[in-house]
PADO-748607 format. One record per residue (C-alpha): residue number from 1; chain; x, y, z. Coordinates in steps of 0.5 Angstrom, whole numbers. Each point is the difference from the previous one (the first is absolute). Layout:
BEGIN
+------+-------+-------+-------+-------+
: nuvo : vexlo :     u :     v :     w :
+------+-------+-------+-------+-------+
:  NUM :     A :     X :     Y :     Z :
...
+------+-------+-------+-------+-------+
REM end
This chain:
BEGIN
+------+-------+-------+-------+-------+
: nuvo : vexlo :     u :     v :     w :
+------+-------+-------+-------+-------+
:    1 :     A :    19 :    11 :   -30 :
:    2 :     A :    -2 :     5 :     5 :
:    3 :     A :     6 :     3 :     4 :
:    4 :     A :     0 :    -4 :     7 :
:    5 :     A :     0 :     5 :     5 :
:    6 :     A :     5 :     0 :     6 :
:    7 :     A :    -2 :    -3 :     6 :
:    8 :     A :     2 :    -1 :     8 :
:    9 :     A :     1 :    -7 :     3 :
:   10 :     A :     0 :    -2 :     7 :
:   11 :     A :     6 :    -4 :     2 :
:   12 :     A :    -4 :    -6 :     1 :
:   13 :     A :    -2 :     0 :    -7 :
:   14 :     A :     7 :     1 :    -3 :
:   15 :     A :     1 :    -8 :    -2 :
:   16 :     A :    -6 :     1 :    -5 :
:   17 :     A :     4 :     6 :    -3 :
:   18 :     A :     6 :    -4 :    -2 :
:   19 :     A :     1 :    -1 :    -8 :
:   20 :     A :    -6 :    -4 :    -2 :
:   21 :     A :     5 :    -6 :    -3 :
:   22 :     A :     3 :    -1 :     7 :
:   23 :     A :    -6 :     0 :     3 :
:   24 :     A :    -3 :    -5 :    -5 :
:   25 :     A :     7 :    -4 :     1 :
:   26 :     A :    -1 :     0 :     8 :
:   27 :     A :    -7 :    -3 :    -1 :
:   28 :     A :     1 :    -6 :    -5 :
:   29 :     A :    -7 :    -3 :     3 :
:   30 :     A :    -4 :     5 :    -4 :
:   31 :     A :     0 :     1 :    -8 :
:   32 :     A :    -4 :     5 :     0 :
:   33 :     A :    -1 :     7 :     4 :
:   34 :     A :    -6 :     4 :     0 :
:   35 :     A :    -1 :     7 :     4 :
:   36 :     A :    -6 :     4 :     3 :
:   37 :     A :     0 :     7 :     3 :
:   38 :     A :    -6 :     2 :     5 :
:   39 :     A :    -1 :     7 :     0 :
:   40 :     A :    -5 :     3 :     5 :
:   41 :     A :    -3 :     7 :     1 :
:   42 :     A :    -1 :     4 :     6 :
:   43 :     A :    -3 :     6 :    -3 :
:   44 :     A :    -6 :     3 :     4 :
:   45 :     A :    -6 :    -3 :    -2 :
:   46 :     A :    -4 :     3 :    -6 :
:   47 :     A :    -7 :     3 :    -1 :
:   48 :     A :    -4 :    -5 :    -3 :
:   49 :     A :    -8 :     2 :    -1 :
:   50 :     A :     1 :     6 :     5 :
:   51 :     A :     3 :    -5 :     5 :
:   52 :     A :     7 :    -2 :     3 :
:   53 :     A :     2 :    -7 :    -1 :
:   54 :     A :     3 :    -3 :     6 :
:   55 :     A :     8 :     2 :     1 :
:   56 :     A :     4 :    -6 :    -1 :
:   57 :     A :     6 :    -3 :    -4 :
:   58 :     A :    -2 :    -2 :    -7 :
:   59 :     A :     4 :    -5 :    -4 :
:   60 :     A :     0 :     1 :    -8 :
:   61 :     A :    -3 :    -6 :    -3 :
:   62 :     A :     0 :    -2 :    -8 :
:   63 :     A :    -5 :    -4 :    -3 :
:   64 :     A :     3 :    -5 :    -5 :
:   65 :     A :    -2 :     1 :    -7 :
:   66 :     A :    -5 :    -5 :    -3 :
:   67 :     A :     5 :    -1 :    -6 :
:   68 :     A :     5 :    -2 :     5 :
:   69 :     A :     1 :    -6 :     4 :
:   70 :     A :    -4 :    -1 :     7 :
:   71 :     A :    -5 :     5 :    -3 :
:   72 :     A :    -4 :     5 :     5 :
:   73 :     A :     5 :    -2 :     6 :
:   74 :     A :     3 :     6 :     4 :
:   75 :     A :     7 :     1 :     2 :
:   76 :     A :     5 :     5 :     1 :
:   77 :     A :     5 :     2 :    -5 :
:   78 :     A :     5 :    -5 :    -1 :
:   79 :     A :     3 :    -5 :    -5 :
:   80 :     A :     6 :    -4 :    -3 :
:   81 :     A :     7 :     2 :     1 :
:   82 :     A :     4 :     2 :    -6 :
:   83 :     A :     7 :    -1 :    -2 :
:   84 :     A :     1 :     7 :     0 :
:   85 :     A :    -2 :     1 :     7 :
:   86 :     A :     6 :     2 :     4 :
:   87 :     A :    -3 :    -3 :     6 :
:   88 :     A :    -7 :    -3 :     3 :
:   89 :     A :    -1 :     7 :     3 :
:   90 :     A :     1 :     3 :    -7 :
:   91 :     A :    -5 :    -5 :    -3 :
:   92 :     A :    -5 :     2 :     6 :
:   93 :     A :     1 :     8 :    -2 :
:   94 :     A :    -1 :    -2 :    -8 :
:   95 :     A :    -6 :    -4 :     1 :
:   96 :     A :    -3 :     5 :     5 :
:   97 :     A :     1 :     6 :    -6 :
:   98 :     A :    -2 :    -4 :    -6 :
:   99 :     A :    -7 :    -3 :     3 :
:  100 :     A :    -2 :     6 :     4 :
:  101 :     A :     5 :     7 :    -2 :
:  102 :     A :     2 :     1 :     7 :
:  103 :     A :     7 :     1 :     2 :
:  104 :     A :     3 :    -5 :     6 :
:  105 :     A :     3 :     5 :     5 :
:  106 :     A :     2 :    -5 :     5 :
:  107 :     A :     0 :    -7 :     1 :
:  108 :     A :    -3 :    -1 :     7 :
:  109 :     A :     0 :    -8 :     2 :
:  110 :     A :    -1 :    -7 :    -3 :
:  111 :     A :    -8 :    -2 :     1 :
:  112 :     A :     0 :    -7 :    -2 :
:  113 :     A :     4 :    -6 :    -5 :
:  114 :     A :    -5 :    -4 :    -4 :
:  115 :     A :     3 :    -6 :    -3 :
:  116 :     A :    -3 :    -5 :    -5 :
:  117 :     A :     1 :    -5 :    -6 :
:  118 :     A :    -2 :     0 :    -7 :
:  119 :     A :     1 :    -4 :    -6 :
:  120 :     A :     1 :     2 :    -7 :
:  121 :     A :     1 :    -5 :    -6 :
:  122 :     A :     3 :    -5 :     4 :
:  123 :     A :     5 :     5 :     4 :
:  124 :     A :    -2 :     1 :     8 :
:  125 :     A :     1 :     8 :     2 :
:  126 :     A :     1 :     2 :     7 :
:  127 :     A :    -2 :     7 :     2 :
:  128 :     A :     0 :     4 :     5 :
:  129 :     A :    -4 :     7 :     1 :
:  130 :     A :     4 :     5 :     5 :
:  131 :     A :    -5 :     5 :     2 :
:  132 :     A :     2 :     7 :     3 :
:  133 :     A :    -3 :     6 :     3 :
:  134 :     A :     1 :     6 :    -3 :
:  135 :     A :     0 :     8 :     0 :
:  136 :     A :    -1 :     4 :    -6 :
:  137 :     A :     2 :     7 :    -2 :
:  138 :     A :    -7 :     2 :    -2 :
:  139 :     A :    -2 :    -1 :     7 :
:  140 :     A :     4 :     5 :     3 :
:  141 :     A :    -4 :     6 :    -4 :
:  142 :     A :    -3 :     4 :     5 :
:  143 :     A :    -5 :     3 :    -4 :
:  144 :     A :    -4 :    -3 :    -7 :
:  145 :     A :     1 :     3 :    -7 :
:  146 :     A :    -6 :     4 :    -2 :
:  147 :     A :    -4 :    -3 :    -6 :
:  148 :     A :    -6 :     5 :    -2 :
:  149 :     A :    -3 :     2 :     7 :
:  150 :     A :     2 :    -7 :     3 :
:  151 :     A :     6 :    -2 :     4 :
:  152 :     A :     3 :    -6 :    -3 :
:  153 :     A :     3 :    -4 :     6 :
:  154 :     A :     6 :    -4 :    -1 :
:  155 :     A :    -3 :    -6 :     1 :
:  156 :     A :    -4 :     1 :    -7 :
:  157 :     A :     6 :     1 :    -4 :
:  158 :     A :     1 :    -8 :    -1 :
:  159 :     A :     1 :    -2 :    -7 :
:  160 :     A :    -1 :    -7 :    -2 :
:  161 :     A :     3 :    -4 :    -5 :
:  162 :     A :    -7 :    -2 :    -4 :
:  163 :     A :     3 :    -7 :    -2 :
:  164 :     A :     1 :    -2 :     7 :
:  165 :     A :    -5 :     4 :     4 :
:  166 :     A :    -7 :     3 :    -1 :
:  167 :     A :    -2 :     4 :     6 :
:  168 :     A :     4 :     2 :     7 :
:  169 :     A :    -3 :     2 :     7 :
:  170 :     A :     2 :     1 :     7 :
:  171 :     A :    -3 :    -5 :     4 :
:  172 :     A :    -1 :     0 :     8 :
:  173 :     A :     3 :    -6 :     4 :
:  174 :     A :    -7 :    -2 :     1 :
:  175 :     A :    -1 :     0 :    -7 :
:  176 :     A :     6 :    -4 :    -1 :
:  177 :     A :    -3 :    -5 :     6 :
:  178 :     A :    -7 :    -1 :    -4 :
:  179 :     A :     3 :    -1 :    -6 :
:  180 :     A :     5 :    -6 :     2 :
:  181 :     A :    -6 :    -3 :     4 :
:  182 :     A :    -3 :     0 :    -7 :
:  183 :     A :    -5 :     6 :     1 :
:  184 :     A :     0 :     6 :    -2 :
:  185 :     A :     2 :     4 :    -7 :
:  186 :     A :     7 :    -3 :     1 :
:  187 :     A :     3 :    -7 :    -3 :
:  188 :     A :     7 :    -2 :     2 :
:  189 :     A :     5 :    -6 :     0 :
:  190 :     A :     0 :    -2 :     7 :
:  191 :     A :     8 :     2 :     1 :
:  192 :     A :    -1 :     7 :    -3 :
:  193 :     A :    -6 :     1 :     5 :
:  194 :     A :     4 :    -2 :     6 :
:  195 :     A :     6 :     4 :    -2 :
:  196 :     A :    -5 :     6 :    -1 :
:  197 :     A :    -3 :    -1 :     7 :
:  198 :     A :     7 :    -1 :     3 :
:  199 :     A :     2 :     7 :    -3 :
:  200 :     A :    -5 :     3 :     4 :
:  201 :     A :     2 :    -3 :     6 :
:  202 :     A :     7 :     2 :    -1 :
:  203 :     A :    -2 :     7 :    -1 :
:  204 :     A :    -3 :     0 :     7 :
:  205 :     A :     6 :    -2 :     3 :
+------+-------+-------+-------+-------+
REM end
């Protein structure tokens, strides 16, 4: 298991950093706990075909592998909590690291809470997904790494878990909005798309 980095937590998120067993016991309405961590880039635009891209925040999106459930859909890093996780927030940091190779430096805020019910072999499961806005250590780098004659930006250092995701991209708010509306290149589950747009709005506050 990769080493989970230390991260800072604003006081209003402390309730998500209690021992995982304590959090589960205090929320008996849910049987399964899922987390997500949304990572944004605020770097200056890069030159593409001799032209600068529009300078605006972009969110990291991962495309689900064709061999996984919901193949081809796009999402932020995330997954189920595990017994080894110290807390909900520790699970967020672990999932971001495992699925993107990026190291969470700060938990910023809770973006959204989604609930659903699923049935498996006659047993009902009550699932909750807690999605957070996070910052990563890599984004604190002032210059990129040299790779040959090119500068490798931190945004290009994402490392995927190939059994779970096949591609990554940094998407603008407009691209996410188009995807949620059934247009454009990205296909989202509705709740995932809504949380992505909410996170963009939170950045502007």
